[in-house]
C-alpha positions as a Markdown table, in Angstrom:
| # | Residue | x | y | z |
|---|---|---|---|---|
| 1 | Met | 119.7 | 117.3 | 118.8 |
| 2 | Ile | 122.3 | 116.1 | 116.5 |
| 3 | Ser | 125.1 | 117.8 | 114.6 |
| 4 | Ser | 125.3 | 117.6 | 110.8 |
| 5 | Asn | 128.9 | 116.3 | 111.4 |
| 6 | Asp | 127.4 | 113.2 | 113.0 |
| 7 | Phe | 125.2 | 112.2 | 110.1 |
| 8 | Arg | 125.4 | 108.6 | 109.0 |
| 9 | Pro | 123.2 | 106.5 | 106.8 |
| 10 | Gly | 120.1 | 105.4 | 108.8 |
| 11 | Val | 120.1 | 108.4 | 111.2 |
| 12 | Thr | 116.6 | 109.9 | 111.5 |
| 13 | Ile | 116.1 | 113.7 | 111.9 |
| 14 | Glu | 113.1 | 116.0 | 112.1 |
| 15 | Leu | 112.7 | 118.7 | 109.5 |
| 16 | Asp | 109.6 | 120.7 | 108.6 |
| 17 | Gly | 107.4 | 118.6 | 110.8 |
| 18 | Ala | 108.3 | 115.3 | 109.2 |
| 19 | Val | 110.8 | 112.4 | 109.9 |
| 20 | Trp | 113.6 | 112.1 | 107.4 |
| 21 | Arg | 116.2 | 109.3 | 107.2 |
| 22 | Val | 119.8 | 110.0 | 106.0 |
| 23 | Val | 120.4 | 107.9 | 102.9 |
| 24 | Glu | 123.8 | 109.5 | 101.8 |
| 25 | Phe | 126.0 | 112.2 | 103.1 |
| 26 | Leu | 129.2 | 113.9 | 102.0 |
| 27 | His | 131.4 | 116.3 | 104.1 |
| 28 | Val | 132.7 | 119.0 | 101.7 |
| 29 | Lys | 135.6 | 121.4 | 102.6 |
| 30 | Pro | 135.9 | 123.8 | 99.7 |
| 31 | Gly | 139.2 | 125.7 | 99.2 |
| 32 | Lys | 137.4 | 129.0 | 99.9 |
| 33 | Gly | 134.6 | 129.4 | 102.4 |
| 34 | Ser | 133.3 | 127.2 | 105.2 |
| 35 | Ala | 132.7 | 123.5 | 105.2 |
| 36 | Phe | 129.3 | 121.9 | 104.6 |
| 37 | Val | 127.5 | 118.6 | 104.6 |
| 38 | Arg | 125.6 | 117.5 | 101.4 |
| 39 | Thr | 122.9 | 114.9 | 102.2 |
| 40 | Lys | 120.3 | 112.8 | 100.5 |
| 41 | Leu | 117.3 | 112.5 | 102.8 |
| 42 | Lys | 114.3 | 110.1 | 102.5 |
| 43 | Asn | 110.9 | 111.0 | 104.0 |
| 44 | Val | 110.0 | 108.0 | 106.2 |
| 45 | Gln | 106.2 | 108.6 | 105.9 |
| 46 | Asn | 105.8 | 109.0 | 102.1 |
| 47 | Gly | 109.1 | 107.8 | 100.6 |
| 48 | Ser | 110.1 | 111.1 | 98.8 |
| 49 | Val | 113.8 | 111.8 | 98.5 |
| 50 | Val | 115.4 | 115.2 | 98.6 |
| 51 | Glu | 118.9 | 116.6 | 98.6 |
| 52 | Arg | 119.7 | 119.1 | 101.3 |
| 53 | Thr | 122.9 | 120.9 | 102.3 |
| 54 | Phe | 123.7 | 121.7 | 105.9 |
| 55 | Arg | 126.4 | 123.9 | 107.3 |
| 56 | Ala | 129.2 | 122.0 | 109.1 |
| 57 | Ala | 128.3 | 121.5 | 112.8 |
| 58 | Glu | 124.7 | 122.8 | 112.2 |
| 59 | Val | 122.4 | 121.3 | 114.8 |
| 60 | Val | 119.1 | 119.7 | 113.9 |
| 61 | Pro | 116.5 | 117.8 | 116.0 |
| 62 | Gln | 117.0 | 114.1 | 116.0 |
| 63 | Ala | 113.8 | 112.1 | 115.5 |
| 64 | Thr | 113.1 | 109.8 | 118.5 |
| 65 | Leu | 111.6 | 106.6 | 117.1 |
| 66 | Glu | 110.2 | 103.8 | 119.2 |
| 67 | Lys | 110.3 | 100.3 | 117.9 |
| 68 | Arg | 107.9 | 97.7 | 119.6 |
| 69 | Thr | 107.5 | 94.0 | 118.8 |
| 70 | Met | 103.8 | 93.3 | 118.2 |
| 71 | Gln | 101.9 | 90.2 | 117.1 |
| 72 | Tyr | 99.3 | 90.3 | 114.4 |
| 73 | Thr | 96.2 | 88.7 | 116.0 |
| 74 | Tyr | 93.3 | 89.2 | 113.6 |
| 75 | Lys | 91.6 | 91.5 | 111.0 |
| 76 | Asp | 88.6 | 93.5 | 112.1 |
| 77 | Ala | 86.7 | 94.9 | 109.1 |
| 78 | Glu | 89.4 | 97.0 | 107.3 |
| 79 | Gln | 91.7 | 97.3 | 110.3 |
| 80 | Phe | 94.5 | 95.0 | 111.4 |
| 81 | Val | 94.7 | 94.3 | 115.2 |
| 82 | Leu | 98.1 | 93.9 | 116.7 |
| 83 | Met | 99.0 | 93.1 | 120.3 |
| 84 | Asp | 102.0 | 94.6 | 122.1 |
| 85 | Met | 104.1 | 91.6 | 123.3 |
| 86 | Glu | 105.2 | 93.5 | 126.5 |
| 87 | Thr | 102.0 | 95.2 | 127.7 |
| 88 | Tyr | 99.4 | 93.1 | 125.9 |
| 89 | Glu | 97.6 | 96.2 | 124.7 |
| 90 | Glu | 95.9 | 96.1 | 121.3 |
| 91 | Ser | 96.6 | 98.6 | 118.5 |
| 92 | Arg | 94.5 | 98.9 | 115.3 |
| 93 | Leu | 96.3 | 99.8 | 112.0 |
| 94 | Asn | 94.9 | 100.6 | 108.6 |
| 95 | Pro | 96.3 | 98.9 | 105.5 |
| 96 | Asp | 97.9 | 102.2 | 104.4 |
| 97 | Gln | 99.9 | 102.3 | 107.7 |
| 98 | Ile | 101.3 | 98.8 | 107.0 |
| 99 | Gly | 102.0 | 99.4 | 103.3 |
| 100 | Asp | 102.3 | 97.0 | 100.5 |
| 101 | Arg | 103.8 | 94.2 | 102.7 |
| 102 | Val | 100.3 | 93.7 | 104.1 |
| 103 | Lys | 100.1 | 90.8 | 101.6 |
| 104 | Tyr | 102.4 | 88.7 | 103.7 |
| 105 | Leu | 100.8 | 89.4 | 107.1 |
| 106 | Lys | 99.7 | 86.1 | 108.7 |
| 107 | Glu | 97.9 | 85.6 | 112.0 |
| 108 | Gly | 100.3 | 85.0 | 114.8 |
| 109 | Met | 103.2 | 86.7 | 113.0 |
| 110 | Glu | 105.5 | 89.0 | 115.0 |
| 111 | Val | 106.3 | 92.3 | 113.4 |
| 112 | Asn | 108.2 | 95.5 | 114.6 |
| 113 | Val | 106.0 | 98.6 | 114.7 |
| 114 | Val | 108.0 | 101.9 | 114.5 |
| 115 | Arg | 106.3 | 104.9 | 116.0 |
| 116 | Trp | 107.2 | 108.6 | 116.1 |
| 117 | Gly | 105.2 | 109.9 | 119.0 |
| 118 | Thr | 101.8 | 108.4 | 118.5 |
| 119 | Gln | 102.1 | 108.1 | 114.7 |
| 120 | Val | 103.0 | 104.8 | 113.1 |
| 121 | Ile | 105.8 | 105.4 | 110.7 |
| 122 | Glu | 106.3 | 101.8 | 109.4 |
| 123 | Val | 105.7 | 98.2 | 110.1 |
| 124 | Glu | 108.7 | 95.9 | 109.6 |
| 125 | Leu | 107.9 | 92.3 | 108.6 |
| 126 | Pro | 110.5 | 89.5 | 109.0 |
| 127 | Asn | 112.9 | 89.4 | 106.0 |
| 128 | Ser | 111.4 | 86.0 | 105.0 |
| 129 | Val | 108.1 | 84.2 | 105.7 |
| 130 | Ile | 107.0 | 80.6 | 105.2 |
| 131 | Leu | 103.6 | 80.3 | 103.5 |
| 132 | Glu | 101.5 | 77.5 | 102.0 |
| 133 | Val | 100.7 | 77.6 | 98.2 |
| 134 | Thr | 96.9 | 77.6 | 97.7 |
| 135 | Glu | 96.7 | 78.1 | 93.9 |
| 136 | Thr | 99.1 | 77.4 | 91.1 |
| 137 | Asp | 99.1 | 75.4 | 87.8 |
| 138 | Pro | 99.9 | 71.8 | 88.3 |
| 139 | Gly | 103.5 | 70.6 | 87.8 |
| 140 | Ile | 104.3 | 68.4 | 84.9 |
| 141 | Lys | 106.7 | 65.5 | 85.0 |
| 142 | Gly | 110.1 | 66.6 | 83.8 |
| 143 | Asp | 109.8 | 70.2 | 85.2 |
| 144 | Thr | 113.1 | 71.2 | 86.7 |
| 145 | Ala | 114.4 | 74.0 | 88.9 |
| 146 | Thr | 116.1 | 75.7 | 86.0 |
| 147 | Gly | 113.2 | 75.3 | 83.6 |
| 148 | Gly | 111.3 | 78.6 | 84.3 |
| 149 | Ser | 108.7 | 79.9 | 86.7 |
| 150 | Lys | 105.0 | 80.2 | 87.1 |
| 151 | Pro | 102.7 | 82.4 | 89.3 |
| 152 | Ala | 101.5 | 80.9 | 92.6 |
| 153 | Ile | 99.1 | 82.4 | 95.2 |
| 154 | Val | 99.9 | 81.7 | 98.8 |
| 155 | Glu | 97.6 | 81.5 | 101.9 |
| 156 | Thr | 97.7 | 85.3 | 102.5 |
| 157 | Gly | 96.6 | 86.1 | 98.9 |
| 158 | Ala | 100.0 | 87.3 | 97.7 |
| 159 | Gln | 101.2 | 86.2 | 94.2 |
| 160 | Val | 104.7 | 85.0 | 93.9 |
| 161 | Met | 106.7 | 83.6 | 91.0 |
| 162 | Val | 107.8 | 80.0 | 91.8 |
| 163 | Pro | 109.7 | 77.2 | 89.9 |
| 164 | Leu | 107.6 | 74.9 | 87.7 |
| 165 | Phe | 107.8 | 71.9 | 90.1 |
| 166 | Ile | 106.0 | 73.6 | 93.0 |
| 167 | Ser | 102.5 | 72.3 | 93.6 |
| 168 | Ile | 99.4 | 73.2 | 95.7 |
| 169 | Gly | 99.8 | 72.5 | 99.4 |
| 170 | Glu | 103.6 | 72.9 | 99.5 |
| 171 | Arg | 105.1 | 75.3 | 102.1 |
| 172 | Ile | 107.6 | 77.8 | 100.5 |
| 173 | Lys | 109.9 | 80.5 | 101.9 |
| 174 | Ile | 109.4 | 84.0 | 100.4 |
| 175 | Asp | 111.7 | 87.0 | 100.7 |
| 176 | Thr | 109.3 | 89.9 | 101.8 |
| 177 | Arg | 111.8 | 92.6 | 100.7 |
| 178 | Asn | 111.6 | 91.7 | 97.0 |
| 179 | Asp | 108.8 | 89.2 | 96.7 |
| 180 | Ser | 111.1 | 86.4 | 95.5 |
| 181 | Tyr | 110.9 | 82.6 | 96.1 |
| 182 | Leu | 113.7 | 81.3 | 98.3 |
| 183 | Gly | 113.0 | 77.6 | 98.6 |
| 184 | Arg | 110.8 | 74.9 | 100.0 |
| 185 | Glu | 110.2 | 74.3 | 103.6 |
């Protein structure tokens, strides 16, 4: 249990059978009446955002989330098989459990799997990954870093915008949070 006075951004609570993460909070003490806490909460499972007001010192259940480091080993039909790095147990996840970052998942990559009880809440990839370019238009002599960008497809099938001088076979660093090119490796 956690008091509404202890809310901070990133704190997770349980409300109406779901896990919510505090995005913003504001303690309000009006001139007349009792104090309250105005919050903006984001549903961890589906991403919806709601505003909710709690009385000061109101107690709500805190969500107990477990984060485990797992290694992506292989894809079996439509499921992704991950191995727990401590117990060596395998878990199978569907693409919807991983989300849109599945496009950067590469065999041997370590990820953090966040669970609430037995339910997978989210899969956290590293902030950046190094992948090889498999398809792109050829670079032309005179192309520079500031001259523009072109689409490139990397080994996992993801499409990323890269500078004109990048060619097939080069290894590039990609920011998985915003799908941007960070540099060559």
